[in-house]
C-alpha positions in Angstrom: 2.1 -33.5 -25.3 0.4 -33.5 -21.3 2.6 -32.5 -18.8 3.3 -34.6 -15.8 3.0 -33.3 -12.5 4.8 -34.6 -9.2 2.4 -35.0 -6.2 2.4 -32.5 -3.1 4.0 -29.2 -1.8 7.1 -30.9 -2.7 6.4 -31.6 -5.6 5.2 -27.9 -6.7 8.3 -26.6 -5.3 10.2 -29.2 -7.6 8.1 -28.5 -10.8 8.5 -24.7 -10.2 12.2 -25.1 -10.2 12.0 -27.0 -13.4 10.3 -25.1 -15.1 12.8 -21.6 -14.5 15.5 -24.0 -15.0 14.2 -25.0 -18.3 13.3 -21.4 -19.2 16.7 -20.3 -18.6 18.1 -23.0 -20.5 16.4 -22.0 -23.4 17.5 -18.7 -23.0 21.0 -19.3 -23.1 20.9 -22.3 -26.1 21.8 -20.0 -28.6 25.0 -18.1 -27.1 28.1 -18.6 -28.6 31.2 -19.3 -26.9 32.5 -15.7 -27.4 29.2 -14.2 -26.3 29.3 -16.0 -23.3 32.4 -14.7 -22.1 32.2 -11.6 -23.2 32.2 -8.7 -20.5 28.4 -7.6 -20.7 27.9 -5.2 -17.5 31.7 -3.3 -17.3 30.5 -1.1 -14.4 29.6 -3.6 -12.1 31.8 -4.2 -8.8 30.1 -7.8 -8.8 32.0 -10.3 -10.2 29.2 -12.8 -10.9 27.5 -10.1 -13.0 30.1 -9.5 -15.2 29.0 -11.6 -18.1 26.5 -14.4 -19.1 29.2 -16.7 -18.1 29.8 -15.4 -14.6 26.3 -15.4 -14.2 25.7 -18.7 -15.2 28.5 -20.3 -12.8 26.9 -18.4 -9.9 23.7 -20.0 -10.8 24.4 -23.5 -11.4 27.0 -23.1 -8.3 24.1 -21.3 -6.1 21.8 -24.2 -7.0 23.8 -26.6 -5.5 24.4 -24.3 -2.2 20.6 -24.1 -2.2 20.2 -28.2 -2.4 23.1 -29.0 0.3 21.5 -26.2 2.6 18.2 -28.2 2.7 20.0 -31.6 2.7 22.1 -30.7 5.9 19.1 -28.6 7.2 20.3 -26.2 10.2 22.7 -29.1 11.6 25.5 -27.5 9.7 27.2 -24.8 8.3 27.6 -25.3 4.2 30.8 -24.3 2.9 30.4 -21.9 -0.3 30.2 -24.0 -3.7 33.0 -22.8 -5.7 31.8 -21.5 -9.4 32.7 -23.6 -12.1 33.3 -21.5 -15.3 32.4 -23.4 -18.4 33.4 -22.6 -21.9 29.9 -23.2 -23.9 26.0 -22.6 -23.2 25.7 -26.6 -24.1 27.8 -26.9 -21.0 26.3 -25.1 -18.9 22.8 -26.3 -19.9 23.8 -29.5 -18.5 25.2 -28.3 -15.5 22.0 -27.0 -14.8 20.1 -29.8 -15.6 22.9 -31.6 -13.1 22.0 -29.2 -10.7 18.6 -29.9 -10.6 19.0 -33.7 -10.5 20.7 -33.2 -7.4 17.8 -31.2 -6.0 15.4 -34.0 -6.9 17.5 -36.4 -5.0 17.8 -34.4 -1.9 14.3 -33.9 -2.3 13.5 -37.3 -2.3 14.3 -37.8 1.4 11.6 -34.8 2.8 8.1 -34.8 3.2 5.6 -31.9 2.9 4.7 -31.6 6.1 8.7 -30.9 6.7 8.6 -27.9 4.2 7.6 -24.9 6.9 9.6 -25.1 9.9 8.2 -22.3 12.6 11.0 -22.7 15.2 14.0 -20.2 14.6 16.2 -23.1 16.1 15.5 -25.1 13.5 15.2 -22.8 10.2 18.5 -22.8 7.8 20.6 -19.7 8.4 22.8 -19.2 5.2 26.2 -17.8 4.9 24.4 -14.3 3.8 22.7 -14.3 7.0 19.2 -15.0 5.8 17.6 -17.4 8.0 14.6 -19.8 5.6 12.6 -22.8 6.4 12.8 -25.4 3.1 9.9 -24.1 1.3 11.4 -20.3 2.0 14.7 -21.4 0.6 13.2 -23.3 -2.4 11.3 -20.1 -3.2 14.6 -18.1 -2.8 16.0 -20.5 -5.4 13.4 -20.5 -7.8 13.4 -16.5 -8.0 17.0 -16.6 -8.3 17.0 -18.6 -11.5 14.3 -15.8 -12.7 16.1 -12.9 -11.6 19.6 -14.3 -13.3 17.6 -15.2 -16.6 16.1 -11.9 -17.2 19.7 -10.4 -16.3 21.1 -12.4 -19.2 18.2 -11.7 -21.4 19.3 -8.2 -21.1 22.9 -9.0 -21.6 22.2 -10.5 -24.8 20.5 -7.4 -25.9 23.6 -5.6 -24.8 25.7 -8.1 -26.7 23.8 -8.0 -29.9 24.5 -4.0 -30.5 28.1 -4.7 -30.2 
């Protein structure tokens, strides 16, 4: 089957984002409901990193947050999108798909020449203090999914030994 690629720089960002989301969905597809909620990291102080469920809730809400930041640009501050704890891997797979579709819809209004912004006053200031243009924020979003996919892969190994 031939892969259909989106066009331009916006298309490249969306294709790569879709790829990492699909990779994460493949990793979680076989996670049972008990394993989803099981505490895998008992020493972390980060509530987003204790279980596969908490990681996925964080990743899904972050995906929406990134898209909302891009949608609003530098005009408005963006409130945090609440983490939603789902009870099955299947529900997270759907949640990630929905977040990606939301992102695609946001990008339907963005042209390639809008991705890079050199004027600091027009960059997107995030809640966590970092400042990005659209391209940088999407690159961050892509790597964010990759890092947490790796974390979940490690959690699955930990849980398999219990």
